[in-house]
ROSELUM-452988 format. One record per residue (C-alpha): residue number from 0; x, y, z. Coordinates in nm, 2 decimals. Each point is the difference from the previous one (the first is absolute). Layout:
N
[pt NUM [X Y Z]] ...
This chain:
267
[pt 0 [4.61 -11.25 4.06]] [pt 1 [-0.21 -0.17 0.24]] [pt 2 [-0.05 -0.35 0.03]] [pt 3 [-0.32 -0.21 0.03]] [pt 4 [0.03 -0.03 0.39]] [pt 5 [-0.03 0.38 0.00]] [pt 6 [0.33 0.11 0.10]] [pt 7 [0.27 0.17 -0.22]] [pt 8 [0.36 0.02 0.07]] [pt 9 [0.11 0.29 -0.17]] [pt 10 [0.14 0.28 0.17]] [pt 11 [-0.16 0.36 0.13]] [pt 12 [0.26 0.25 -0.16]] [pt 13 [0.06 0.33 0.14]] [pt 14 [0.24 0.26 -0.09]] [pt 15 [0.12 0.30 0.06]] [pt 16 [0.25 0.33 -0.14]] [pt 17 [0.24 -0.20 0.22]] [pt 18 [0.03 -0.13 0.39]] [pt 19 [-0.29 0.18 0.20]] [pt 20 [-0.24 -0.24 -0.16]] [pt 21 [0.12 -0.30 0.16]] [pt 22 [-0.16 0.08 0.37]] [pt 23 [-0.26 -0.09 -0.17]] [pt 24 [0.08 -0.24 -0.16]] [pt 25 [0.13 -0.19 0.37]] [pt 26 [-0.33 0.07 0.09]] [pt 27 [-0.21 -0.19 -0.29]] [pt 28 [0.27 -0.28 0.12]] [pt 29 [-0.15 0.00 0.34]] [pt 30 [-0.35 0.05 -0.05]] [pt 31 [-0.03 -0.25 -0.28]] [pt 32 [0.29 -0.19 0.07]] [pt 33 [-0.03 -0.34 -0.26]] [pt 34 [-0.05 0.28 -0.30]] [pt 35 [0.38 0.09 -0.21]] [pt 36 [0.07 0.32 -0.03]] [pt 37 [0.16 0.12 -0.30]] [pt 38 [0.19 0.37 0.04]] [pt 39 [0.13 0.21 -0.27]] [pt 40 [0.21 0.32 0.13]] [pt 41 [0.07 0.21 -0.26]] [pt 42 [0.30 0.19 0.13]] [pt 43 [0.12 0.04 -0.32]] [pt 44 [-0.21 0.29 0.00]] [pt 45 [-0.10 0.19 0.25]] [pt 46 [-0.09 0.14 0.24]] [pt 47 [-0.34 0.09 -0.21]] [pt 48 [-0.06 0.33 0.20]] [pt 49 [0.23 0.15 -0.21]] [pt 50 [-0.20 -0.09 -0.39]] [pt 51 [-0.31 0.09 -0.13]] [pt 52 [-0.32 -0.16 0.00]] [pt 53 [0.01 -0.13 -0.40]] [pt 54 [0.35 -0.14 0.09]] [pt 55 [-0.11 -0.13 0.33]] [pt 56 [-0.29 -0.19 -0.16]] [pt 57 [0.24 -0.18 -0.25]] [pt 58 [0.26 -0.08 0.17]] [pt 59 [-0.31 -0.21 0.24]] [pt 60 [-0.16 -0.10 -0.29]] [pt 61 [0.33 -0.20 -0.09]] [pt 62 [-0.02 -0.12 0.36]] [pt 63 [-0.33 -0.10 0.00]] [pt 64 [0.06 -0.20 -0.32]] [pt 65 [0.32 -0.18 0.14]] [pt 66 [-0.14 -0.14 0.28]] [pt 67 [-0.35 -0.09 -0.19]] [pt 68 [0.30 -0.20 -0.34]] [pt 69 [0.11 -0.20 0.38]] [pt 70 [-0.39 -0.10 0.03]] [pt 71 [-0.08 0.18 0.29]] [pt 72 [-0.31 -0.06 0.10]] [pt 73 [-0.09 0.43 0.14]] [pt 74 [0.20 0.27 0.04]] [pt 75 [0.13 0.20 0.37]] [pt 76 [0.06 0.41 -0.19]] [pt 77 [0.21 0.02 0.37]] [pt 78 [0.07 0.36 -0.14]] [pt 79 [-0.14 0.27 0.17]] [pt 80 [0.11 0.17 -0.28]] [pt 81 [-0.06 -0.18 -0.33]] [pt 82 [-0.37 0.00 0.21]] [pt 83 [-0.04 0.35 0.02]] [pt 84 [0.07 0.01 -0.38]] [pt 85 [-0.04 -0.31 -0.18]] [pt 86 [-0.25 -0.26 0.10]] [pt 87 [-0.35 0.25 -0.18]] [pt 88 [-0.14 -0.21 -0.25]] [pt 89 [0.32 -0.28 0.01]] [pt 90 [-0.09 -0.28 -0.21]] [pt 91 [0.06 -0.33 0.19]] [pt 92 [-0.08 -0.35 -0.01]] [pt 93 [0.04 -0.12 0.30]] [pt 94 [-0.09 0.20 0.31]] [pt 95 [0.20 0.29 0.08]] [pt 96 [0.01 0.26 0.32]] [pt 97 [0.19 0.34 0.04]] [pt 98 [0.08 0.10 0.39]] [pt 99 [-0.19 0.35 0.05]] [pt 100 [-0.37 -0.21 -0.02]] [pt 101 [0.04 -0.23 0.25]] [pt 102 [0.19 0.25 0.23]] [pt 103 [-0.28 0.25 -0.09]] [pt 104 [-0.27 -0.31 0.12]] [pt 105 [0.17 -0.08 0.31]] [pt 106 [0.02 0.41 0.04]] [pt 107 [-0.32 0.08 -0.07]] [pt 108 [-0.13 -0.34 0.34]] [pt 109 [0.28 0.14 0.23]] [pt 110 [-0.09 0.42 -0.02]] [pt 111 [-0.17 0.19 0.21]] [pt 112 [-0.04 0.26 -0.25]] [pt 113 [0.45 0.13 0.00]] [pt 114 [0.18 -0.22 -0.26]] [pt 115 [0.41 0.05 -0.01]] [pt 116 [0.17 -0.09 -0.27]] [pt 117 [0.44 -0.05 -0.07]] [pt 118 [0.14 -0.15 -0.25]] [pt 119 [0.24 0.13 -0.24]] [pt 120 [0.05 0.37 -0.25]] [pt 121 [-0.16 -0.20 -0.29]] [pt 122 [-0.28 -0.14 0.18]] [pt 123 [-0.09 0.28 0.21]] [pt 124 [0.04 0.24 -0.29]] [pt 125 [-0.27 -0.26 -0.22]] [pt 126 [-0.24 0.07 0.21]] [pt 127 [-0.11 -0.28 0.02]] [pt 128 [-0.12 -0.11 0.34]] [pt 129 [-0.21 0.32 0.08]] [pt 130 [-0.16 -0.05 -0.33]] [pt 131 [-0.11 -0.36 0.13]] [pt 132 [-0.06 0.10 0.27]] [pt 133 [-0.28 0.22 -0.01]] [pt 134 [-0.14 -0.09 -0.32]] [pt 135 [-0.09 -0.32 0.27]] [pt 136 [-0.05 0.26 0.28]] [pt 137 [0.01 0.37 -0.11]] [pt 138 [-0.03 0.15 0.38]] [pt 139 [0.31 -0.15 0.10]] [pt 140 [0.33 0.22 0.12]] [pt 141 [0.31 -0.15 -0.24]] [pt 142 [0.33 0.14 0.10]] [pt 143 [0.30 -0.14 -0.24]] [pt 144 [0.37 0.03 0.06]] [pt 145 [0.29 -0.08 -0.14]] [pt 146 [0.24 -0.19 0.16]] [pt 147 [0.28 0.01 -0.26]] [pt 148 [0.24 -0.17 0.22]] [pt 149 [-0.07 -0.24 0.20]] [pt 150 [0.03 -0.26 -0.30]] [pt 151 [0.32 0.04 0.05]] [pt 152 [0.08 0.01 0.31]] [pt 153 [-0.20 -0.39 -0.01]] [pt 154 [0.25 -0.09 -0.26]] [pt 155 [0.22 0.14 0.21]] [pt 156 [-0.17 -0.31 0.26]] [pt 157 [-0.01 0.25 0.22]] [pt 158 [-0.34 -0.13 0.12]] [pt 159 [0.00 0.06 0.37]] [pt 160 [0.26 0.32 0.03]] [pt 161 [0.00 0.33 0.15]] [pt 162 [0.11 0.21 -0.33]] [pt 163 [-0.32 -0.21 -0.17]] [pt 164 [-0.27 0.10 0.31]] [pt 165 [0.16 0.41 0.00]] [pt 166 [-0.16 -0.09 -0.38]] [pt 167 [-0.23 -0.14 0.02]] [pt 168 [-0.08 0.23 0.30]] [pt 169 [0.02 0.29 -0.23]] [pt 170 [-0.20 -0.11 -0.27]] [pt 171 [-0.35 -0.08 0.26]] [pt 172 [0.03 0.33 0.17]] [pt 173 [-0.25 0.12 -0.26]] [pt 174 [-0.20 -0.24 -0.02]] [pt 175 [0.02 -0.07 0.36]] [pt 176 [-0.14 0.39 0.07]] [pt 177 [-0.25 -0.12 -0.23]] [pt 178 [-0.18 -0.19 0.20]] [pt 179 [-0.01 -0.34 -0.24]] [pt 180 [-0.14 -0.27 0.13]] [pt 181 [0.12 -0.25 -0.25]] [pt 182 [0.26 0.01 -0.21]] [pt 183 [0.14 -0.13 -0.35]] [pt 184 [0.37 -0.17 -0.05]] [pt 185 [0.00 0.06 -0.35]] [pt 186 [0.30 -0.19 -0.15]] [pt 187 [0.09 -0.34 0.08]] [pt 188 [0.27 0.08 0.20]] [pt 189 [-0.14 0.16 0.26]] [pt 190 [-0.13 -0.33 0.16]] [pt 191 [0.43 -0.10 0.11]] [pt 192 [-0.13 0.30 0.21]] [pt 193 [-0.33 0.03 0.14]] [pt 194 [0.10 -0.04 0.37]] [pt 195 [0.24 0.32 -0.02]] [pt 196 [-0.32 0.15 -0.15]] [pt 197 [-0.31 -0.15 0.21]] [pt 198 [0.28 0.09 0.30]] [pt 199 [-0.03 0.37 -0.18]] [pt 200 [-0.27 0.02 -0.05]] [pt 201 [-0.23 -0.12 0.26]] [pt 202 [-0.22 -0.24 0.12]] [pt 203 [-0.23 0.13 -0.07]] [pt 204 [0.04 0.02 -0.36]] [pt 205 [-0.09 -0.26 -0.20]] [pt 206 [0.29 -0.13 -0.27]] [pt 207 [-0.06 -0.15 -0.40]] [pt 208 [0.23 -0.17 -0.06]] [pt 209 [0.01 -0.06 -0.38]] [pt 210 [0.19 -0.30 -0.03]] [pt 211 [-0.24 -0.23 0.23]] [pt 212 [-0.35 0.14 -0.06]] [pt 213 [0.14 -0.04 -0.46]] [pt 214 [0.02 -0.42 0.14]] [pt 215 [-0.29 0.03 0.20]] [pt 216 [-0.19 0.09 -0.35]] [pt 217 [0.20 -0.33 -0.18]] [pt 218 [-0.09 -0.20 0.27]] [pt 219 [-0.36 0.09 -0.04]] [pt 220 [-0.02 -0.02 -0.33]] [pt 221 [0.13 -0.40 -0.01]] [pt 222 [-0.27 -0.01 0.32]] [pt 223 [-0.31 0.10 -0.26]] [pt 224 [0.20 -0.23 -0.30]] [pt 225 [0.09 0.28 -0.19]] [pt 226 [0.37 -0.12 -0.02]] [pt 227 [-0.01 -0.38 0.06]] [pt 228 [0.23 -0.08 0.30]] [pt 229 [0.30 -0.23 -0.03]] [pt 230 [0.02 -0.30 0.09]] [pt 231 [0.11 -0.18 0.38]] [pt 232 [0.43 0.04 -0.13]] [pt 233 [0.37 0.20 0.10]] [pt 234 [-0.11 0.29 -0.23]] [pt 235 [0.36 0.14 -0.19]] [pt 236 [0.06 0.35 0.02]] [pt 237 [0.18 0.18 -0.35]] [pt 238 [0.13 0.29 0.04]] [pt 239 [0.02 0.23 -0.35]] [pt 240 [0.25 0.31 -0.02]] [pt 241 [0.08 0.23 -0.30]] [pt 242 [0.33 0.15 0.13]] [pt 243 [0.16 -0.32 0.32]] [pt 244 [0.24 0.11 0.25]] [pt 245 [0.12 0.00 0.39]] [pt 246 [-0.22 0.23 0.11]] [pt 247 [-0.36 -0.20 -0.18]] [pt 248 [0.17 -0.33 0.13]] [pt 249 [0.01 0.18 0.40]] [pt 250 [-0.32 0.16 -0.01]] [pt 251 [-0.17 -0.30 -0.10]] [pt 252 [0.14 -0.17 0.24]] [pt 253 [-0.12 0.26 0.28]] [pt 254 [-0.37 0.05 -0.15]] [pt 255 [-0.08 -0.38 -0.05]] [pt 256 [0.15 -0.24 0.27]] [pt 257 [-0.10 -0.28 -0.29]] [pt 258 [0.24 -0.17 -0.26]] [pt 259 [-0.04 0.10 -0.38]] [pt 260 [0.15 -0.02 -0.30]] [pt 261 [0.14 0.31 -0.12]] [pt 262 [0.05 0.03 -0.41]] [pt 263 [0.09 0.29 -0.21]] [pt 264 [-0.17 0.14 -0.30]] [pt 265 [-0.14 0.19 -0.27]] [pt 266 [-0.35 0.14 -0.02]] 
């Protein structure tokens, strides 16, 4: 709980179905360097994209409950699938955000009228980004593109590889032909290849980095008092996973560049 001097040492909770949300955790660490992060990767039940909305909602409820039991002061749902399918009327006793609305806010602020959205099959199939964008600005032209091969290439570490460039270029070609001026990175893996995507999209296209805009949203909540700030001390970052292995540890190191303990948990 918050102390008498107005600070709150409790961590900010972040969860994803796997490792992609670590880009959000890393962005939070950069933007709020005194805040501790408690990350939950539900690696035993990934991918969420193949599950029904009811199942994704159930998993989300369990994950949020776990983080609350660990004493977090806020929750970031760093999973596009869970954000799209599970957060409508979601009850939470602490501030809670999904990744879609911050990305939509940023796209609306930057676009001149034509927005592209790239993401996994499940996120694009949900239609969450176009609905949210057009609800706010009905005149927008929104083009979506599923990019099913990018996540495995990113997890392989091929961030600036000719194969990844070729695949990404083929995915972006229809959006380029449509003349999009703003591109939403609708998957939390994609910030790891942001320089490549910017190069392919061109300097005239504004990229919306889901991790950075999410971190900025949380930073505003700290600044305006919705979340009490952490004390000016060294943060303690902790990673929890529901199925651990060398693969997660290797990728976590590439994503975070911060020391963090790892714990296998049941949720």
